[in-house]
Backbone and ligand atoms as CSV (ligand in chain L), in Angstrom:
chain,resi,resn,atom,element,x,y,z
A,1,MET,N,N,121.428,97.812,199.743
A,1,MET,CA,C,121.459,96.356,199.958
A,1,MET,C,C,120.098,95.745,199.618
A,2,LYS,N,N,120.152,94.673,198.917
A,2,LYS,CA,C,118.895,94.002,198.569
A,2,LYS,C,C,118.688,92.783,199.456
A,3,THR,N,N,117.441,92.463,199.708
A,3,THR,CA,C,117.167,91.250,200.475
A,3,THR,C,C,117.501,90.045,199.606
A,4,LEU,N,N,117.820,88.933,200.267
A,4,LEU,CA,C,118.159,87.719,199.537
A,4,LEU,C,C,116.891,86.997,199.113
A,5,ASN,N,N,116.976,86.388,197.953
A,5,ASN,CA,C,115.868,85.594,197.452
A,5,ASN,C,C,115.996,84.168,198.013
A,6,LEU,N,N,114.988,83.777,198.777
A,6,LEU,CA,C,115.022,82.481,199.464
A,6,LEU,C,C,115.241,81.324,198.493
A,7,PHE,N,N,114.516,81.367,197.402
A,7,PHE,CA,C,114.577,80.284,196.421
A,7,PHE,C,C,115.980,80.168,195.803
A,8,VAL,N,N,116.511,81.293,195.379
A,8,VAL,CA,C,117.827,81.309,194.717
A,8,VAL,C,C,118.921,80.838,195.674
A,9,VAL,N,N,118.916,81.384,196.898
A,9,VAL,CA,C,119.975,81.049,197.852
A,9,VAL,C,C,119.873,79.588,198.278
A,10,THR,N,N,118.655,79.122,198.533
A,10,THR,CA,C,118.469,77.745,198.963
A,10,THR,C,C,118.954,76.766,197.896
A,11,TRP,N,N,118.570,77.023,196.657
A,11,TRP,CA,C,119.025,76.152,195.559
A,11,TRP,C,C,120.526,76.201,195.393
A,12,SER,N,N,121.089,77.410,195.517
A,12,SER,CA,C,122.539,77.544,195.337
A,12,SER,C,C,123.286,76.781,196.416
A,13,LEU,N,N,122.868,76.959,197.670
A,13,LEU,CA,C,123.555,76.290,198.770
A,13,LEU,C,C,123.393,74.777,198.689
A,14,ALA,N,N,122.196,74.326,198.343
A,14,ALA,CA,C,121.944,72.894,198.235
A,14,ALA,C,C,122.816,72.292,197.134
A,15,SER,N,N,122.881,72.966,196.004
A,15,SER,CA,C,123.709,72.475,194.896
A,15,SER,C,C,125.175,72.513,195.276
A,16,PHE,N,N,125.561,73.578,195.977
A,16,PHE,CA,C,126.947,73.715,196.432
A,16,PHE,C,C,127.332,72.529,197.332
A,17,CYS,N,N,126.467,72.155,198.275
A,17,CYS,CA,C,126.771,71.058,199.193
A,17,CYS,C,C,126.810,69.725,198.457
A,18,ALA,N,N,125.853,69.512,197.555
A,18,ALA,CA,C,125.818,68.254,196.812
A,18,ALA,C,C,127.075,68.123,195.944
A,19,LEU,N,N,127.478,69.234,195.343
A,19,LEU,CA,C,128.677,69.232,194.505
A,19,LEU,C,C,129.924,68.995,195.354
A,20,SER,N,N,129.981,69.655,196.509
A,20,SER,CA,C,131.123,69.467,197.411
A,20,SER,C,C,131.235,68.011,197.843
A,21,PHE,N,N,130.086,67.419,198.149
A,21,PHE,CA,C,130.066,66.007,198.536
A,21,PHE,C,C,130.630,65.147,197.420
A,22,THR,N,N,130.166,65.397,196.203
A,22,THR,CA,C,130.645,64.628,195.049
A,22,THR,C,C,132.158,64.798,194.880
A,23,ILE,N,N,132.622,66.024,195.018
A,23,ILE,CA,C,134.063,66.286,194.896
A,23,ILE,C,C,134.836,65.538,195.985
A,24,CYS,N,N,134.297,65.536,197.209
A,24,CYS,CA,C,134.947,64.816,198.310
A,24,CYS,C,C,135.067,63.326,198.001
A,25,VAL,N,N,133.993,62.765,197.435
A,25,VAL,CA,C,134.010,61.337,197.125
A,25,VAL,C,C,135.018,61.048,196.017
A,26,ILE,N,N,135.016,61.885,194.983
A,26,ILE,CA,C,135.981,61.708,193.895
A,26,ILE,C,C,137.405,61.838,194.438
A,27,TYR,N,N,137.588,62.838,195.291
A,27,TYR,CA,C,138.880,63.042,195.941
A,27,TYR,C,C,139.292,61.785,196.703
A,28,GLY,N,N,138.332,61.193,197.418
A,28,GLY,CA,C,138.588,59.980,198.184
A,28,GLY,C,C,138.977,58.802,197.300
A,29,LEU,N,N,138.373,58.749,196.112
A,29,LEU,CA,C,138.675,57.655,195.193
A,29,LEU,C,C,140.071,57.795,194.581
A,30,LEU,N,N,140.539,59.028,194.512
A,30,LEU,CA,C,141.805,59.280,193.818
A,30,LEU,C,C,143.017,59.311,194.742
A,31,THR,N,N,142.784,59.509,196.016
A,31,THR,CA,C,143.913,59.708,196.923
A,31,THR,C,C,144.108,58.489,197.828
A,32,PRO,N,N,145.308,58.341,198.401
A,32,PRO,CA,C,145.541,57.227,199.326
A,32,PRO,C,C,144.674,57.335,200.580
A,33,HIS,N,N,144.510,56.222,201.217
A,33,HIS,CA,C,143.585,56.108,202.333
A,33,HIS,C,C,143.828,57.137,203.443
A,34,SER,N,N,145.099,57.441,203.698
A,34,SER,CA,C,145.425,58.335,204.815
A,34,SER,C,C,144.884,59.749,204.608
A,35,LEU,N,N,144.625,60.107,203.341
A,35,LEU,CA,C,144.129,61.462,203.065
A,35,LEU,C,C,142.606,61.519,202.938
A,36,HIS,N,N,141.964,60.403,203.155
A,36,HIS,CA,C,140.517,60.350,202.920
A,36,HIS,C,C,139.725,61.234,203.859
A,37,MET,N,N,138.584,61.649,203.360
A,37,MET,CA,C,137.683,62.456,204.161
A,37,MET,C,C,136.437,61.667,204.535
A,38,HIS,N,N,136.419,60.377,204.185
A,38,HIS,CA,C,135.139,59.674,204.310
A,38,HIS,C,C,134.682,59.473,205.750
A,39,GLU,N,N,135.648,59.504,206.687
A,39,GLU,CA,C,135.223,59.396,208.094
A,39,GLU,C,C,134.381,60.591,208.487
A,40,PHE,N,N,134.824,61.723,208.010
A,40,PHE,CA,C,134.063,62.950,208.273
A,40,PHE,C,C,132.692,62.875,207.591
A,41,LEU,N,N,132.681,62.422,206.351
A,41,LEU,CA,C,131.417,62.328,205.613
A,41,LEU,C,C,130.455,61.359,206.299
A,42,GLU,N,N,131.001,60.235,206.762
A,42,GLU,CA,C,130.144,59.252,207.439
A,42,GLU,C,C,129.585,59.817,208.742
A,43,MET,N,N,130.394,60.697,209.359
A,43,MET,CA,C,129.979,61.275,210.626
A,43,MET,C,C,128.820,62.255,210.434
A,44,VAL,N,N,128.954,63.132,209.434
A,44,VAL,CA,C,127.930,64.174,209.267
A,44,VAL,C,C,126.737,63.718,208.435
A,45,LEU,N,N,126.882,62.678,207.673
A,45,LEU,CA,C,125.773,62.219,206.845
A,45,LEU,C,C,125.272,60.865,207.356
A,46,PRO,N,N,124.182,60.852,208.106
A,46,PRO,CA,C,123.676,59.592,208.638
A,46,PRO,C,C,123.321,58.631,207.497
A,47,ALA,N,N,123.585,57.366,207.700
A,47,ALA,CA,C,123.283,56.288,206.739
A,47,ALA,C,C,124.276,56.220,205.580
A,48,TYR,N,N,125.118,57.260,205.463
A,48,TYR,CA,C,126.106,57.202,204.390
A,48,TYR,C,C,127.301,56.354,204.814
A,49,GLU,N,N,127.742,55.479,203.903
A,49,GLU,CA,C,128.950,54.694,204.167
A,49,GLU,C,C,129.873,54.740,202.970
A,50,TRP,N,N,131.132,54.856,203.260
A,50,TRP,CA,C,132.137,54.897,202.198
A,50,TRP,C,C,132.197,53.560,201.478
A,51,GLY,N,N,132.310,53.627,200.160
A,51,GLY,CA,C,132.549,52.414,199.389
A,51,GLY,C,C,131.298,51.755,198.833
A,52,SER,N,N,130.157,52.193,199.315
A,52,SER,CA,C,128.930,51.595,198.786
A,52,SER,C,C,128.353,52.518,197.720
A,53,PHE,N,N,128.245,52.017,196.525
A,53,PHE,CA,C,127.779,52.874,195.438
A,53,PHE,C,C,126.344,53.374,195.624
A,54,PRO,N,N,125.385,52.489,195.979
A,54,PRO,CA,C,124.023,53.012,196.201
A,54,PRO,C,C,123.959,54.074,197.291
A,55,LEU,N,N,124.802,53.900,198.322
A,55,LEU,CA,C,124.769,54.866,199.417
A,55,LEU,C,C,125.378,56.208,199.024
A,56,PHE,N,N,126.093,56.200,197.915
A,56,PHE,CA,C,126.592,57.484,197.398
A,56,PHE,C,C,125.423,58.435,197.154
A,57,PHE,N,N,124.335,57.860,196.621
A,57,PHE,CA,C,123.179,58.704,196.322
A,57,PHE,C,C,122.470,59.172,197.582
A,58,VAL,N,N,122.504,58.311,198.612
A,58,VAL,CA,C,121.952,58.731,199.904
A,58,VAL,C,C,122.734,59.951,200.409
A,59,GLY,N,N,124.054,59.837,200.332
A,59,GLY,CA,C,124.906,60.946,200.763
A,59,GLY,C,C,124.666,62.199,199.941
A,60,LEU,N,N,124.462,61.992,198.638
A,60,LEU,CA,C,124.233,63.121,197.742
A,60,LEU,C,C,122.948,63.861,198.128
A,61,VAL,N,N,121.890,63.097,198.347
A,61,VAL,CA,C,120.608,63.704,198.739
A,61,VAL,C,C,120.744,64.394,200.091
A,62,GLU,N,N,121.439,63.726,201.002
A,62,GLU,CA,C,121.604,64.313,202.339
A,62,GLU,C,C,122.382,65.625,202.293
A,63,SER,N,N,123.442,65.645,201.498
A,63,SER,CA,C,124.201,66.903,201.439
A,63,SER,C,C,123.375,67.997,200.776
A,64,PHE,N,N,122.587,67.614,199.787
A,64,PHE,CA,C,121.691,68.576,199.149
A,64,PHE,C,C,120.735,69.171,200.187
A,65,LEU,N,N,120.184,68.295,201.034
A,65,LEU,CA,C,119.244,68.757,202.060
A,65,LEU,C,C,119.930,69.646,203.104
A,66,TYR,N,N,121.188,69.338,203.405
A,66,TYR,CA,C,121.958,70.194,204.321
A,66,TYR,C,C,122.023,71.623,203.782
A,67,GLY,N,N,122.361,71.697,202.506
A,67,GLY,CA,C,122.469,73.006,201.865
A,67,GLY,C,C,121.132,73.718,201.848
A,68,ALA,N,N,120.080,72.970,201.515
A,68,ALA,CA,C,118.739,73.551,201.481
A,68,ALA,C,C,118.352,74.066,202.870
A,69,TYR,N,N,118.687,73.285,203.871
A,69,TYR,CA,C,118.414,73.692,205.256
A,69,TYR,C,C,119.122,75.013,205.572
A,70,ALA,N,N,120.405,75.081,205.199
A,70,ALA,CA,C,121.181,76.298,205.465
A,70,ALA,C,C,120.524,77.508,204.805
A,71,GLY,N,N,120.091,77.327,203.566
A,71,GLY,CA,C,119.446,78.428,202.848
A,71,GLY,C,C,118.147,78.845,203.500
A,72,LEU,N,N,117.325,77.862,203.861
A,72,LEU,CA,C,116.007,78.149,204.433
A,72,LEU,C,C,116.113,78.871,205.765
A,73,VAL,N,N,117.166,78.553,206.520
A,73,VAL,CA,C,117.331,79.189,207.825
A,73,VAL,C,C,118.087,80.508,207.703
A,74,TYR,N,N,119.108,80.500,206.832
A,74,TYR,CA,C,119.984,81.666,206.729
A,74,TYR,C,C,119.278,82.880,206.110
A,75,VAL,N,N,118.537,82.642,205.055
A,75,VAL,CA,C,117.944,83.773,204.319
A,75,VAL,C,C,117.006,84.619,205.186
A,76,PRO,N,N,116.060,83.996,205.920
A,76,PRO,CA,C,115.204,84.837,206.774
A,76,PRO,C,C,115.997,85.597,207.842
A,77,ILE,N,N,117.047,84.967,208.381
A,77,ILE,CA,C,117.868,85.644,209.393
A,77,ILE,C,C,118.586,86.836,208.759
A,78,TYR,N,N,119.174,86.594,207.592
A,78,TYR,CA,C,119.877,87.670,206.884
A,78,TYR,C,C,118.936,88.837,206.595
A,79,ASN,N,N,117.771,88.512,206.076
A,79,ASN,CA,C,116.826,89.571,205.713
A,79,ASN,C,C,116.305,90.314,206.940
A,80,PHE,N,N,116.187,89.583,208.037
A,80,PHE,CA,C,115.749,90.203,209.292
A,80,PHE,C,C,116.751,91.271,209.738
A,81,PHE,N,N,118.039,90.906,209.744
A,81,PHE,CA,C,119.057,91.860,210.198
A,81,PHE,C,C,119.281,92.975,209.182
A,82,LEU,N,N,119.088,92.642,207.921
A,82,LEU,CA,C,119.212,93.670,206.886
A,82,LEU,C,C,118.164,94.754,207.115
A,83,LYS,N,N,116.948,94.327,207.386
A,83,LYS,CA,C,115.855,95.261,207.638
A,83,LYS,C,C,116.155,96.118,208.857
A,84,LYS,N,N,116.765,95.472,209.848
A,84,LYS,CA,C,117.031,96.133,211.108
A,84,LYS,C,C,118.138,97.180,210.982
A,85,TRP,N,N,119.181,96.849,210.246
A,85,TRP,CA,C,120.397,97.672,210.289
A,85,TRP,C,C,120.774,98.374,209.006
A,86,ASP,N,N,120.223,97.952,207.882
A,86,ASP,CA,C,120.615,98.600,206.643
A,86,ASP,C,C,119.804,99.883,206.446
A,87,PRO,N,N,120.467,101.051,206.419
A,87,PRO,CA,C,119.736,102.312,206.348
A,87,PRO,C,C,118.899,102.427,205.077
A,88,GLU,N,N,119.418,101.881,203.993
A,88,GLU,CA,C,118.696,102.012,202.734
A,88,GLU,C,C,117.365,101.266,202.753
A,89,SER,N,N,117.392,100.042,203.287
A,89,SER,CA,C,116.143,99.294,203.312
A,89,SER,C,C,115.195,99.868,204.374
A,90,ASN,N,N,115.765,100.494,205.417
A,90,ASN,CA,C,114.914,101.172,206.387
A,90,ASN,C,C,114.162,102.319,205.734
A,91,HIS,N,N,114.874,102.990,204.849
A,91,HIS,CA,C,114.264,104.099,204.135
A,91,HIS,C,C,113.080,103.604,203.305
A,92,THR,N,N,113.312,102.492,202.603
A,92,THR,CA,C,112.248,101.911,201.785
A,92,THR,C,C,111.068,101.501,202.658
A,93,GLN,N,N,111.402,100.900,203.795
A,93,GLN,CA,C,110.353,100.463,204.709
A,93,GLN,C,C,109.557,101.664,205.219
A,94,TYR,N,N,110.266,102.725,205.543
A,94,TYR,CA,C,109.631,103.952,206.023
A,94,TYR,C,C,108.639,104.470,204.985
A,95,ARG,N,N,109.092,104.489,203.759
A,95,ARG,CA,C,108.230,104.973,202.687
A,95,ARG,C,C,106.990,104.112,202.543
A,96,GLU,N,N,107.198,102.796,202.686
A,96,GLU,CA,C,106.048,101.895,202.565
A,96,GLU,C,C,105.057,102.112,203.699
A,97,GLU,N,N,105.616,102.304,204.917
A,97,GLU,CA,C,104.744,102.528,206.070
A,97,GLU,C,C,103.950,103.819,205.931
A,98,LYS,N,N,104.575,104.829,205.328
A,98,LYS,CA,C,103.909,106.120,205.154
A,98,LYS,C,C,102.937,106.087,203.977
A,99,GLY,N,N,102.869,104.931,203.319
A,99,GLY,CA,C,101.924,104.790,202.214
A,99,GLY,C,C,102.429,105.338,200.897
A,100,PHE,N,N,103.714,105.690,200.824
A,100,PHE,CA,C,104.259,106.110,199.543
A,100,PHE,C,C,104.396,104.876,198.675
A,101,ARG,N,N,104.026,105.000,197.441
A,101,ARG,CA,C,104.349,103.914,196.532
A,101,ARG,C,C,105.848,103.982,196.311
A,102,THR,N,N,106.504,102.830,196.348
A,102,THR,CA,C,107.967,102.859,196.292
A,102,THR,C,C,108.478,103.371,194.955
A,103,THR,N,N,107.647,103.282,193.933
A,103,THR,CA,C,108.098,103.761,192.632
A,103,THR,C,C,107.856,105.262,192.486
A,104,ALA,N,N,107.021,105.825,193.382
A,104,ALA,CA,C,106.653,107.228,193.250
A,104,ALA,C,C,107.848,108.128,193.530
A,105,LYS,N,N,107.885,109.229,192.827
A,105,LYS,CA,C,108.958,110.201,193.022
A,105,LYS,C,C,108.519,111.146,194.129
A,106,THR,N,N,109.425,111.418,195.043
A,106,THR,CA,C,109.082,112.373,196.098
A,106,THR,C,C,109.985,113.594,195.996
A,107,GLU,N,N,109.420,114.715,196.368
A,107,GLU,CA,C,110.144,115.981,196.359
A,107,GLU,C,C,109.785,116.710,197.635
A,108,MET,N,N,110.684,117.589,198.065
A,108,MET,CA,C,110.361,118.361,199.255
A,108,MET,C,C,109.599,119.622,198.868
A,109,ASP,N,N,108.544,119.848,199.612
A,109,ASP,CA,C,107.806,121.111,199.501
A,109,ASP,C,C,108.728,122.176,200.087
A,110,ARG,N,N,109.155,123.102,199.242
A,110,ARG,CA,C,110.154,124.106,199.641
A,110,ARG,C,C,109.624,125.036,200.741
A,111,VAL,N,N,108.340,125.172,200.822
A,111,VAL,CA,C,107.778,126.145,201.756
A,111,VAL,C,C,107.657,125.563,203.164
A,112,CYS,N,N,107.035,124.397,203.283
A,112,CYS,CA,C,106.833,123.851,204.632
A,112,CYS,C,C,107.827,122.727,204.956
A,113,GLY,N,N,108.599,122.278,203.970
A,113,GLY,CA,C,109.624,121.278,204.235
A,113,GLY,C,C,109.113,119.852,204.265
A,114,MET,N,N,107.874,119.662,203.870
A,114,MET,CA,C,107.280,118.329,203.907
A,114,MET,C,C,107.634,117.562,202.632
A,115,TRP,N,N,107.889,116.250,202.778
A,115,TRP,CA,C,108.132,115.426,201.593
A,115,TRP,C,C,106.802,114.982,201.018
A,116,ILE,N,N,106.628,115.202,199.742
A,116,ILE,CA,C,105.372,114.809,199.102
A,116,ILE,C,C,105.648,114.049,197.811
A,117,GLU,N,N,104.667,113.232,197.441
A,117,GLU,CA,C,104.766,112.562,196.151
A,117,GLU,C,C,104.433,113.578,195.072
A,118,THR,N,N,105.255,113.593,194.046
A,118,THR,CA,C,105.039,114.601,193.006
A,118,THR,C,C,103.662,114.454,192.350
A,119,GLU,N,N,103.221,113.209,192.206
A,119,GLU,CA,C,101.910,112.978,191.575
A,119,GLU,C,C,100.762,113.511,192.416
A,120,ALA,N,N,100.991,113.543,193.744
A,120,ALA,CA,C,99.922,113.947,194.652
A,120,ALA,C,C,100.015,115.429,195.028
A,121,ALA,N,N,100.966,116.146,194.419
A,121,ALA,CA,C,101.150,117.554,194.772
A,121,ALA,C,C,99.898,118.360,194.449
A,122,LYS,N,N,99.577,119.320,195.377
A,122,LYS,CA,C,98.377,120.151,195.172
A,122,LYS,C,C,98.689,121.367,194.312
A,123,GLY,N,N,99.978,121.621,194.159
A,123,GLY,CA,C,100.363,122.737,193.307
A,123,GLY,C,C,101.797,122.592,192.856
A,124,THR,N,N,102.093,123.115,191.668
A,124,THR,CA,C,103.471,123.101,191.195
A,124,THR,C,C,103.816,124.477,190.651
A,125,SER,N,N,105.080,124.814,190.756
A,125,SER,CA,C,105.548,126.070,190.165
A,125,SER,C,C,106.812,125.792,189.386
A,126,PHE,N,N,106.973,126.519,188.312
A,126,PHE,CA,C,108.163,126.364,187.498
A,126,PHE,C,C,109.017,127.609,187.713
A,127,TYR,N,N,110.212,127.403,188.189
A,127,TYR,CA,C,111.066,128.549,188.519
A,127,TYR,C,C,112.501,128.216,188.189
A,128,LYS,N,N,113.149,129.056,187.414
A,128,LYS,CA,C,114.542,128.869,186.999
A,128,LYS,C,C,114.829,127.429,186.535
A,129,ASP,N,N,114.087,126.989,185.544
A,129,ASP,CA,C,114.286,125.671,184.921
A,129,ASP,C,C,114.008,124.478,185.828
A,130,GLU,N,N,113.369,124.711,186.960
A,130,GLU,CA,C,113.064,123.594,187.856
A,130,GLU,C,C,111.580,123.624,188.199
A,131,THR,N,N,111.026,122.414,188.388
A,131,THR,CA,C,109.651,122.343,188.847
A,131,THR,C,C,109.652,122.118,190.350
A,132,TYR,N,N,108.829,122.857,191.059
A,132,TYR,CA,C,108.709,122.703,192.507
A,132,TYR,C,C,107.299,122.243,192.845
A,133,TYR,N,N,107.241,121.402,193.875
A,133,TYR,CA,C,105.959,120.779,194.225
A,133,TYR,C,C,105.522,121.220,195.625
A,134,PHE,N,N,104.223,121.379,195.792
A,134,PHE,CA,C,103.712,121.882,197.068
A,134,PHE,C,C,102.541,121.052,197.570
A,135,CYS,N,N,102.441,121.012,198.916
A,135,CYS,CA,C,101.416,120.179,199.546
A,135,CYS,C,C,100.043,120.827,199.437
A,136,THR,N,N,100.020,122.142,199.405
A,136,THR,CA,C,98.730,122.856,199.349
A,136,THR,C,C,98.849,124.057,198.416
A,137,GLU,N,N,97.695,124.642,198.083
A,137,GLU,CA,C,97.645,125.880,197.290
A,137,GLU,C,C,98.360,127.007,198.024
A,138,GLU,N,N,98.205,127.008,199.357
A,138,GLU,CA,C,98.806,128.077,200.163
A,138,GLU,C,C,100.327,128.069,200.033
A,139,CYS,N,N,100.915,126.860,200.124
A,139,CYS,CA,C,102.362,126.754,199.999
A,139,CYS,C,C,102.810,127.246,198.633
A,140,LYS,N,N,102.054,126.878,197.623
A,140,LYS,CA,C,102.392,127.319,196.262
A,140,LYS,C,C,102.315,128.839,196.160
A,141,ALA,N,N,101.261,129.422,196.719
A,141,ALA,CA,C,101.066,130.875,196.667
A,141,ALA,C,C,102.219,131.598,197.357
A,142,LYS,N,N,102.616,131.086,198.515
A,142,LYS,CA,C,103.736,131.692,199.252
A,142,LYS,C,C,105.007,131.653,198.415
A,143,PHE,N,N,105.219,130.504,197.791
A,143,PHE,CA,C,106.421,130.332,196.976
A,143,PHE,C,C,106.411,131.315,195.798
A,144,ASP,N,N,105.265,131.401,195.138
A,144,ASP,CA,C,105.163,132.251,193.943
A,144,ASP,C,C,105.400,133.726,194.268
A,145,GLN,N,N,105.038,134.135,195.484
A,145,GLN,CA,C,105.239,135.530,195.884
A,145,GLN,C,C,106.716,135.867,196.026
A,146,ASN,N,N,107.489,134.882,196.518
A,146,ASN,CA,C,108.893,135.159,196.805
A,146,ASN,C,C,109.753,133.904,196.653
A,147,PRO,N,N,109.888,133.450,195.412
A,147,PRO,CA,C,110.598,132.167,195.201
A,147,PRO,C,C,112.030,132.148,195.756
A,148,ASP,N,N,112.747,133.255,195.612
A,148,ASP,CA,C,114.147,133.288,196.057
A,148,ASP,C,C,114.274,133.006,197.548
A,149,TYR,N,N,113.320,133.516,198.290
A,149,TYR,CA,C,113.312,133.327,199.742
A,149,TYR,C,C,113.266,131.832,200.076
A,150,TYR,N,N,112.505,131.087,199.290
A,150,TYR,CA,C,112.321,129.654,199.587
A,150,TYR,C,C,113.385,128.766,198.943
A,151,MET,N,N,114.285,129.374,198.197
A,151,MET,CA,C,115.395,128.601,197.622
A,151,MET,C,C,116.368,128.168,198.716
A,152,VAL,N,N,116.396,128.942,199.781
A,152,VAL,CA,C,117.237,128.602,200.927
A,152,VAL,C,C,116.541,127.478,201.701
A,153,GLY,N,N,117.309,126.575,202.278
A,153,GLY,CA,C,116.724,125.480,203.066
A,153,GLY,C,C,115.922,126.003,204.243
A,154,VAL,N,N,115.027,125.205,204.735
A,154,VAL,CA,C,114.136,125.607,205.827
A,154,VAL,C,C,114.922,126.133,207.021
A,155,GLU,N,N,116.052,125.447,207.361
A,155,GLU,CA,C,116.813,125.820,208.555
A,155,GLU,C,C,117.552,127.149,208.367
A,156,GLY,N,N,118.068,127.375,207.143
A,156,GLY,CA,C,118.903,128.548,206.906
A,156,GLY,C,C,118.124,129.829,206.651
A,157,ARG,N,N,116.805,129.725,206.664
A,157,ARG,CA,C,115.954,130.857,206.291
A,157,ARG,C,C,115.853,131.907,207.392
A,158,LYS,N,N,115.924,133.155,206.992
A,158,LYS,CA,C,115.747,134.221,208.014
A,158,LYS,C,C,114.331,134.777,207.884
A,159,PRO,N,N,113.684,135.015,209.005
A,159,PRO,CA,C,112.288,135.458,208.944
A,159,PRO,C,C,112.136,136.863,208.336
L,1,ZN,ZN,ZN,103.536,122.720,202.158
């Protein structure tokens, strides 16, 4: 899940509201009085009055601002809960807190089970068409002595 872009959402919602308002007014002009929505529009848009052409623009600006308001308030709330509950973004946050560059590739050190950035690895070994990364020279040395032993996950390993 990606966080929402405040600018994009705010503009979209504001345009959506302004367009909806325009559609409502056009709808009002085309339909008989009993089907009109202008009472509702007058209620939610202060200073707007049905039938006055200059006030149409007041209503248009007001609906635009309504949408902008929704975007400005909604986006930070959405992003707040996304950070809180979305496991993927938590993972990214975790990496950032640990000082990993988010673009950096991480691999598990097969010997001690620690996650390390491949660029920062103190040693690497090439074994059966794969490169393995290690946090220290010692981990690399252990691996090189008995690579097959370390092919098994840390938990499944027998001493
Ligand atoms: Zn290690």
